[in-house]
Biopython code that builds the backbone (N, CA, C, O; Angstrom):
import numpy as np
from Bio.PDB.StructureBuilder import StructureBuilder

atoms = [
    (1, "MET", "N", (77.181, -62.672, 28.410)),
    (1, "MET", "CA", (78.349, -63.341, 28.949)),
    (1, "MET", "C", (78.454, -63.183, 30.463)),
    (1, "MET", "O", (78.977, -64.057, 31.154)),
    (2, "GLU", "N", (77.957, -62.071, 30.962)),
    (2, "GLU", "CA", (78.032, -61.862, 32.409)),
    (2, "GLU", "C", (77.249, -62.936, 33.169)),
    (2, "GLU", "O", (77.556, -63.240, 34.322)),
    (3, "GLU", "N", (76.245, -63.499, 32.515)),
    (3, "GLU", "CA", (75.463, -64.570, 33.140)),
    (3, "GLU", "C", (76.355, -65.763, 33.482)),
    (3, "GLU", "O", (76.115, -66.459, 34.469)),
    (4, "LEU", "N", (77.379, -65.994, 32.669)),
    (4, "LEU", "CA", (78.308, -67.102, 32.932)),
    (4, "LEU", "C", (79.027, -66.928, 34.268)),
    (4, "LEU", "O", (79.309, -67.907, 34.959)),
    (5, "LEU", "N", (79.321, -65.685, 34.625)),
    (5, "LEU", "CA", (80.075, -65.442, 35.857)),
    (5, "LEU", "C", (79.311, -65.865, 37.105)),
    (5, "LEU", "O", (79.917, -66.084, 38.154)),
    (6, "LYS", "N", (78.006, -65.981, 37.007)),
    (6, "LYS", "CA", (77.216, -66.438, 38.154)),
    (6, "LYS", "C", (77.505, -67.896, 38.479)),
    (6, "LYS", "O", (77.129, -68.379, 39.547)),
    (7, "ARG", "N", (78.169, -68.602, 37.568)),
    (7, "ARG", "CA", (78.535, -70.007, 37.795)),
    (7, "ARG", "C", (79.777, -70.137, 38.676)),
    (7, "ARG", "O", (80.100, -71.232, 39.136)),
    (8, "ILE", "N", (80.469, -69.031, 38.911)),
    (8, "ILE", "CA", (81.700, -69.036, 39.709)),
    (8, "ILE", "C", (81.400, -68.464, 41.085)),
    (8, "ILE", "O", (80.773, -67.411, 41.207)),
    (9, "THR", "N", (81.849, -69.163, 42.118)),
    (9, "THR", "CA", (81.673, -68.669, 43.482)),
    (9, "THR", "C", (82.999, -68.704, 44.229)),
    (9, "THR", "O", (83.910, -69.462, 43.898)),
    (10, "ILE", "N", (83.070, -67.859, 45.245)),
    (10, "ILE", "CA", (84.236, -67.829, 46.128)),
    (10, "ILE", "C", (83.706, -67.870, 47.551)),
    (10, "ILE", "O", (82.933, -67.007, 47.968)),
    (11, "ASP", "N", (84.132, -68.880, 48.286)),
    (11, "ASP", "CA", (83.667, -69.089, 49.659)),
    (11, "ASP", "C", (84.863, -69.514, 50.494)),
    (11, "ASP", "O", (85.532, -70.488, 50.150)),
    (12, "PRO", "N", (85.150, -68.807, 51.586)),
    (12, "PRO", "CA", (86.310, -69.153, 52.404)),
    (12, "PRO", "C", (86.261, -70.589, 52.947)),
    (12, "PRO", "O", (87.290, -71.142, 53.336)),
    (13, "LYS", "N", (85.078, -71.181, 52.972)),
    (13, "LYS", "CA", (84.944, -72.537, 53.499)),
    (13, "LYS", "C", (85.111, -73.606, 52.415)),
    (13, "LYS", "O", (85.104, -74.801, 52.711)),
    (14, "VAL", "N", (85.261, -73.174, 51.163)),
    (14, "VAL", "CA", (85.374, -74.119, 50.055)),
    (14, "VAL", "C", (86.686, -73.871, 49.320)),
    (14, "VAL", "O", (86.907, -72.786, 48.783)),
    (15, "MET", "N", (87.534, -74.856, 49.297)),
    (15, "MET", "CA", (88.801, -74.815, 48.568)),
    (15, "MET", "C", (89.643, -73.586, 48.922)),
    (15, "MET", "O", (90.241, -72.953, 48.052)),
    (16, "ALA", "N", (89.674, -73.272, 50.184)),
    (16, "ALA", "CA", (90.525, -72.192, 50.710)),
    (16, "ALA", "C", (90.328, -70.861, 49.973)),
    (16, "ALA", "O", (91.287, -70.148, 49.676)),
    (17, "ASP", "N", (89.060, -70.548, 49.689)),
    (17, "ASP", "CA", (88.708, -69.254, 49.104)),
    (17, "ASP", "C", (89.078, -69.119, 47.623)),
    (17, "ASP", "O", (89.063, -68.011, 47.086)),
    (18, "LYS", "N", (89.408, -70.224, 46.962)),
    (18, "LYS", "CA", (89.679, -70.172, 45.526)),
    (18, "LYS", "C", (88.357, -70.106, 44.770)),
    (18, "LYS", "O", (87.349, -70.629, 45.246)),
    (19, "PRO", "N", (88.345, -69.477, 43.611)),
    (19, "PRO", "CA", (87.119, -69.478, 42.808)),
    (19, "PRO", "C", (86.839, -70.882, 42.275)),
    (19, "PRO", "O", (87.730, -71.551, 41.752)),
    (20, "VAL", "N", (85.590, -71.313, 42.417)),
    (20, "VAL", "CA", (85.179, -72.661, 42.003)),
    (20, "VAL", "C", (83.893, -72.577, 41.180)),
    (20, "VAL", "O", (83.193, -71.564, 41.185)),
    (21, "ILE", "N", (83.607, -73.674, 40.472)),
    (21, "ILE", "CA", (82.333, -73.796, 39.794)),
    (21, "ILE", "C", (81.266, -73.978, 40.872)),
    (21, "ILE", "O", (81.400, -74.839, 41.742)),
    (22, "ARG", "N", (80.218, -73.178, 40.816)),
    (22, "ARG", "CA", (79.147, -73.198, 41.831)),
    (22, "ARG", "C", (78.684, -74.630, 42.114)),
    (22, "ARG", "O", (78.400, -75.401, 41.197)),
    (23, "GLY", "N", (78.615, -74.963, 43.401)),
    (23, "GLY", "CA", (78.117, -76.267, 43.819)),
    (23, "GLY", "C", (79.118, -77.403, 43.691)),
    (23, "GLY", "O", (78.775, -78.568, 43.890)),
    (24, "THR", "N", (80.375, -77.056, 43.354)),
    (24, "THR", "CA", (81.412, -78.085, 43.219)),
    (24, "THR", "C", (82.657, -77.658, 43.989)),
    (24, "THR", "O", (82.691, -76.594, 44.607)),
    (25, "ARG", "N", (83.657, -78.492, 43.939)),
    (25, "ARG", "CA", (84.968, -78.158, 44.478)),
    (25, "ARG", "C", (85.984, -78.097, 43.333)),
    (25, "ARG", "O", (87.184, -78.274, 43.542)),
    (26, "ILE", "N", (85.486, -77.847, 42.136)),
    (26, "ILE", "CA", (86.336, -77.775, 40.957)),
    (26, "ILE", "C", (86.766, -76.322, 40.769)),
    (26, "ILE", "O", (85.938, -75.444, 40.523)),
    (27, "THR", "N", (88.063, -76.083, 40.889)),
    (27, "THR", "CA", (88.572, -74.716, 40.860)),
    (27, "THR", "C", (88.789, -74.220, 39.436)),
    (27, "THR", "O", (89.006, -74.992, 38.502)),
    (28, "VAL", "N", (88.722, -72.905, 39.313)),
    (28, "VAL", "CA", (88.986, -72.265, 38.028)),
    (28, "VAL", "C", (90.398, -72.602, 37.561)),
    (28, "VAL", "O", (90.605, -72.891, 36.383)),
    (29, "ASP", "N", (91.367, -72.570, 38.466)),
    (29, "ASP", "CA", (92.738, -72.842, 38.042)),
    (29, "ASP", "C", (92.913, -74.278, 37.554)),
    (29, "ASP", "O", (93.714, -74.517, 36.650)),
    (30, "LEU", "N", (92.197, -75.227, 38.117)),
    (30, "LEU", "CA", (92.262, -76.600, 37.623)),
    (30, "LEU", "C", (91.769, -76.663, 36.180)),
    (30, "LEU", "O", (92.391, -77.304, 35.333)),
    (31, "ILE", "N", (90.664, -76.005, 35.908)),
    (31, "ILE", "CA", (90.119, -76.011, 34.552)),
    (31, "ILE", "C", (91.108, -75.384, 33.574)),
    (31, "ILE", "O", (91.304, -75.900, 32.474)),
    (32, "LEU", "N", (91.727, -74.283, 33.967)),
    (32, "LEU", "CA", (92.709, -73.632, 33.100)),
    (32, "LEU", "C", (93.908, -74.536, 32.842)),
    (32, "LEU", "O", (94.397, -74.613, 31.715)),
    (33, "GLU", "N", (94.383, -75.219, 33.877)),
    (33, "GLU", "CA", (95.511, -76.138, 33.711)),
    (33, "GLU", "C", (95.151, -77.286, 32.766)),
    (33, "GLU", "O", (95.963, -77.683, 31.930)),
    (34, "LEU", "N", (93.943, -77.812, 32.901)),
    (34, "LEU", "CA", (93.517, -78.899, 32.023)),
    (34, "LEU", "C", (93.433, -78.432, 30.572)),
    (34, "LEU", "O", (93.842, -79.154, 29.663)),
    (35, "LEU", "N", (92.910, -77.236, 30.354)),
    (35, "LEU", "CA", (92.848, -76.683, 29.003)),
    (35, "LEU", "C", (94.255, -76.472, 28.442)),
    (35, "LEU", "O", (94.516, -76.778, 27.278)),
    (36, "ALA", "N", (95.153, -75.954, 29.266)),
    (36, "ALA", "CA", (96.530, -75.727, 28.825)),
    (36, "ALA", "C", (97.229, -77.035, 28.473)),
    (36, "ALA", "O", (98.098, -77.069, 27.602)),
    (37, "ALA", "N", (96.842, -78.110, 29.154)),
    (37, "ALA", "CA", (97.437, -79.423, 28.898)),
    (37, "ALA", "C", (96.842, -80.090, 27.656)),
    (37, "ALA", "O", (97.289, -81.161, 27.246)),
    (38, "GLY", "N", (95.841, -79.455, 27.066)),
    (38, "GLY", "CA", (95.281, -79.977, 25.835)),
    (38, "GLY", "C", (93.905, -80.603, 25.930)),
    (38, "GLY", "O", (93.369, -81.061, 24.920)),
    (39, "ALA", "N", (93.317, -80.636, 27.120)),
    (39, "ALA", "CA", (91.962, -81.178, 27.260)),
    (39, "ALA", "C", (90.967, -80.241, 26.588)),
    (39, "ALA", "O", (91.144, -79.023, 26.600)),
    (40, "THR", "N", (89.937, -80.807, 26.011)),
    (40, "THR", "CA", (88.892, -79.980, 25.408)),
    (40, "THR", "C", (87.838, -79.645, 26.468)),
    (40, "THR", "O", (87.720, -80.351, 27.469)),
    (41, "PRO", "N", (87.085, -78.583, 26.254)),
    (41, "PRO", "CA", (86.006, -78.271, 27.189)),
    (41, "PRO", "C", (85.040, -79.441, 27.368)),
    (41, "PRO", "O", (84.546, -79.681, 28.470)),
    (42, "GLU", "N", (84.775, -80.161, 26.288)),
    (42, "GLU", "CA", (83.868, -81.310, 26.363)),
    (42, "GLU", "C", (84.442, -82.426, 27.228)),
    (42, "GLU", "O", (83.716, -83.062, 27.991)),
    (43, "GLU", "N", (85.748, -82.663, 27.107)),
    (43, "GLU", "CA", (86.389, -83.693, 27.937)),
    (43, "GLU", "C", (86.348, -83.314, 29.412)),
    (43, "GLU", "O", (86.062, -84.148, 30.271)),
    (44, "ILE", "N", (86.637, -82.055, 29.691)),
    (44, "ILE", "CA", (86.618, -81.590, 31.081)),
    (44, "ILE", "C", (85.211, -81.704, 31.648)),
    (44, "ILE", "O", (85.022, -82.183, 32.766)),
    (45, "ALA", "N", (84.236, -81.268, 30.882)),
    (45, "ALA", "CA", (82.841, -81.341, 31.332)),
    (45, "ALA", "C", (82.457, -82.783, 31.645)),
    (45, "ALA", "O", (81.835, -83.057, 32.671)),
    (46, "ARG", "N", (82.824, -83.686, 30.772)),
    (46, "ARG", "CA", (82.483, -85.099, 30.968)),
    (46, "ARG", "C", (83.229, -85.678, 32.175)),
    (46, "ARG", "O", (82.621, -86.321, 33.030)),
    (47, "ASP", "N", (84.537, -85.452, 32.244)),
    (47, "ASP", "CA", (85.357, -86.056, 33.298)),
    (47, "ASP", "C", (85.042, -85.516, 34.690)),
    (47, "ASP", "O", (85.161, -86.240, 35.678)),
    (48, "TYR", "N", (84.641, -84.251, 34.771)),
    (48, "TYR", "CA", (84.397, -83.627, 36.079)),
    (48, "TYR", "C", (82.916, -83.395, 36.359)),
    (48, "TYR", "O", (82.556, -82.782, 37.363)),
    (49, "ARG", "N", (82.070, -83.883, 35.475)),
    (49, "ARG", "CA", (80.617, -83.783, 35.643)),
    (49, "ARG", "C", (80.129, -82.347, 35.842)),
    (49, "ARG", "O", (79.340, -82.040, 36.736)),
    (50, "ILE", "N", (80.639, -81.493, 34.965)),
    (50, "ILE", "CA", (80.190, -80.109, 34.907)),
    (50, "ILE", "C", (79.742, -79.865, 33.469)),
    (50, "ILE", "O", (79.819, -80.766, 32.635)),
    (51, "SER", "N", (79.280, -78.665, 33.179)),
    (51, "SER", "CA", (78.836, -78.372, 31.812)),
    (51, "SER", "C", (79.941, -77.631, 31.048)),
    (51, "SER", "O", (80.869, -77.079, 31.640)),
    (52, "VAL", "N", (79.815, -77.637, 29.749)),
    (52, "VAL", "CA", (80.738, -76.866, 28.916)),
    (52, "VAL", "C", (80.608, -75.383, 29.257)),
    (52, "VAL", "O", (81.598, -74.654, 29.207)),
    (53, "ASP", "N", (79.418, -74.930, 29.599)),
    (53, "ASP", "CA", (79.254, -73.542, 30.037)),
    (53, "ASP", "C", (80.014, -73.259, 31.323)),
    (53, "ASP", "O", (80.468, -72.133, 31.525)),
    (54, "ASP", "N", (80.166, -74.245, 32.195)),
    (54, "ASP", "CA", (80.985, -74.065, 33.396)),
    (54, "ASP", "C", (82.442, -73.828, 33.007)),
    (54, "ASP", "O", (83.117, -72.983, 33.595)),
    (55, "VAL", "N", (82.919, -74.567, 32.024)),
    (55, "VAL", "CA", (84.292, -74.385, 31.536)),
    (55, "VAL", "C", (84.438, -72.993, 30.926)),
    (55, "VAL", "O", (85.430, -72.308, 31.171)),
    (56, "ARG", "N", (83.467, -72.581, 30.145)),
    (56, "ARG", "CA", (83.479, -71.238, 29.565)),
    (56, "ARG", "C", (83.459, -70.169, 30.659)),
    (56, "ARG", "O", (84.116, -69.136, 30.535)),
    (57, "ALA", "N", (82.707, -70.420, 31.723)),
    (57, "ALA", "CA", (82.645, -69.474, 32.844)),
    (57, "ALA", "C", (84.015, -69.327, 33.490)),
    (57, "ALA", "O", (84.414, -68.222, 33.858)),
    (58, "ALA", "N", (84.736, -70.434, 33.629)),
    (58, "ALA", "CA", (86.082, -70.384, 34.205)),
    (58, "ALA", "C", (87.005, -69.540, 33.333)),
    (58, "ALA", "O", (87.794, -68.745, 33.845)),
    (59, "LEU", "N", (86.907, -69.711, 32.030)),
    (59, "LEU", "CA", (87.722, -68.909, 31.109)),
    (59, "LEU", "C", (87.368, -67.431, 31.196)),
    (59, "LEU", "O", (88.257, -66.580, 31.222)),
    (60, "LEU", "N", (86.095, -67.124, 31.241)),
    (60, "LEU", "CA", (85.664, -65.739, 31.337)),
    (60, "LEU", "C", (86.115, -65.117, 32.649)),
    (60, "LEU", "O", (86.580, -63.978, 32.672)),
    (61, "TYR", "N", (85.979, -65.859, 33.741)),
    (61, "TYR", "CA", (86.420, -65.360, 35.050)),
    (61, "TYR", "C", (87.914, -65.028, 34.998)),
    (61, "TYR", "O", (88.332, -63.956, 35.437)),
    (62, "ALA", "N", (88.716, -65.952, 34.459)),
    (62, "ALA", "CA", (90.164, -65.727, 34.372)),
    (62, "ALA", "C", (90.471, -64.500, 33.517)),
    (62, "ALA", "O", (91.342, -63.702, 33.864)),
    (63, "ALA", "N", (89.763, -64.348, 32.409)),
    (63, "ALA", "CA", (89.981, -63.190, 31.541)),
    (63, "ALA", "C", (89.657, -61.889, 32.273)),
    (63, "ALA", "O", (90.385, -60.903, 32.150)),
    (64, "LYS", "N", (88.573, -61.891, 33.028)),
    (64, "LYS", "CA", (88.185, -60.684, 33.774)),
    (64, "LYS", "C", (89.226, -60.342, 34.839)),
    (64, "LYS", "O", (89.581, -59.176, 35.015)),
    (65, "VAL", "N", (89.710, -61.354, 35.541)),
    (65, "VAL", "CA", (90.712, -61.117, 36.586)),
    (65, "VAL", "C", (92.003, -60.607, 35.968)),
    (65, "VAL", "O", (92.575, -59.627, 36.445)),
    (66, "LEU", "N", (92.461, -61.257, 34.920)),
    (66, "LEU", "CA", (93.709, -60.852, 34.283)),
    (66, "LEU", "C", (93.592, -59.491, 33.608)),
    (66, "LEU", "O", (94.584, -58.771, 33.485)),
    (67, "GLY", "N", (92.410, -59.141, 33.179)),
    (67, "GLY", "CA", (92.198, -57.841, 32.569)),
    (67, "GLY", "C", (92.406, -56.686, 33.524)),
    (67, "GLY", "O", (92.612, -55.549, 33.100)),
    (68, "ARG", "N", (92.354, -56.972, 34.798)),
    (68, "ARG", "CA", (92.560, -55.939, 35.823)),
    (68, "ARG", "C", (93.989, -55.939, 36.343)),
    (68, "ARG", "O", (94.361, -55.070, 37.131)),
    (69, "GLU", "N", (94.788, -56.898, 35.914)),
    (69, "GLU", "CA", (96.157, -57.007, 36.388)),
    (69, "GLU", "C", (97.060, -56.012, 35.675)),
    (69, "GLU", "O", (96.816, -55.647, 34.525)),
    (70, "GLU", "N", (98.083, -55.586, 36.356)),
    (70, "GLU", "CA", (99.091, -54.724, 35.763)),
    (70, "GLU", "C", (100.337, -55.568, 35.550)),
    (70, "GLU", "O", (100.814, -56.225, 36.476)),
    (71, "THR", "N", (100.857, -55.553, 34.349)),
    (71, "THR", "CA", (102.058, -56.316, 34.051)),
    (71, "THR", "C", (103.261, -55.409, 34.185)),
    (71, "THR", "O", (103.306, -54.322, 33.610)),
    (72, "ILE", "N", (104.221, -55.863, 34.941)),
    (72, "ILE", "CA", (105.452, -55.107, 35.134)),
    (72, "ILE", "C", (106.575, -55.887, 34.487)),
    (72, "ILE", "O", (106.828, -57.037, 34.846)),
    (73, "ILE", "N", (107.248, -55.266, 33.533)),
    (73, "ILE", "CA", (108.350, -55.940, 32.847)),
    (73, "ILE", "C", (109.643, -55.432, 33.455)),
    (73, "ILE", "O", (109.928, -54.235, 33.471)),
    (74, "VAL", "N", (110.421, -56.397, 33.958)),
    (74, "VAL", "CA", (111.697, -56.074, 34.567)),
    (74, "VAL", "C", (112.785, -56.556, 33.627)),
    (74, "VAL", "O", (112.858, -57.742, 33.307)),
    (75, "GLU", "N", (113.630, -55.634, 33.186)),
    (75, "GLU", "CA", (114.724, -56.003, 32.290)),
    (75, "GLU", "C", (115.888, -56.519, 33.109)),
    (75, "GLU", "O", (116.276, -55.937, 34.122)),
    (76, "ALA", "N", (116.434, -57.634, 32.639)),
    (76, "ALA", "CA", (117.594, -58.207, 33.323)),
    (76, "ALA", "C", (118.830, -57.367, 33.021)),
    (76, "ALA", "O", (119.036, -56.936, 31.887)),
    (77, "LYS", "N", (119.624, -57.146, 34.014)),
    (77, "LYS", "CA", (120.888, -56.411, 33.850)),
    (77, "LYS", "C", (121.960, -57.392, 33.427)),
    (77, "LYS", "O", (122.083, -58.476, 33.997)),
    (78, "ALA", "N", (122.723, -57.015, 32.441)),
    (78, "ALA", "CA", (123.791, -57.906, 31.921)),
    (78, "ALA", "C", (125.017, -57.868, 32.794)),
    (78, "ALA", "O", (126.001, -58.550, 32.506)),
]
sb = StructureBuilder()
sb.init_structure("model")
sb.init_model(0)
sb.init_chain("A")
sb.init_seg("    ")
for serial, (resi, resn, name, xyz) in enumerate(atoms, 1):
    if name == "N":
        sb.init_residue(resn, " ", resi, " ")
    sb.init_atom(name, np.array(xyz, "f"), 0.0, 1.0, " ", f" {name:<3s}", serial, name[0])
structure = sb.get_structure()
């Protein structure tokens, strides 16, 4: 699975340093938004001319980043 992460690059000169699919300007967050909206990996791959493995790489990258995040729950005061 780590091989998939090689498909993601971050370059300050491309999309303002956002993680993108290597060789494209397609951002990881765009892919996640499309998936959340109901698009299938196959539809995204076809519409954006990337591979299904690129979509999987975006998901893996997001999982790795979120896995390092700390969640802070703030209780609302009544």
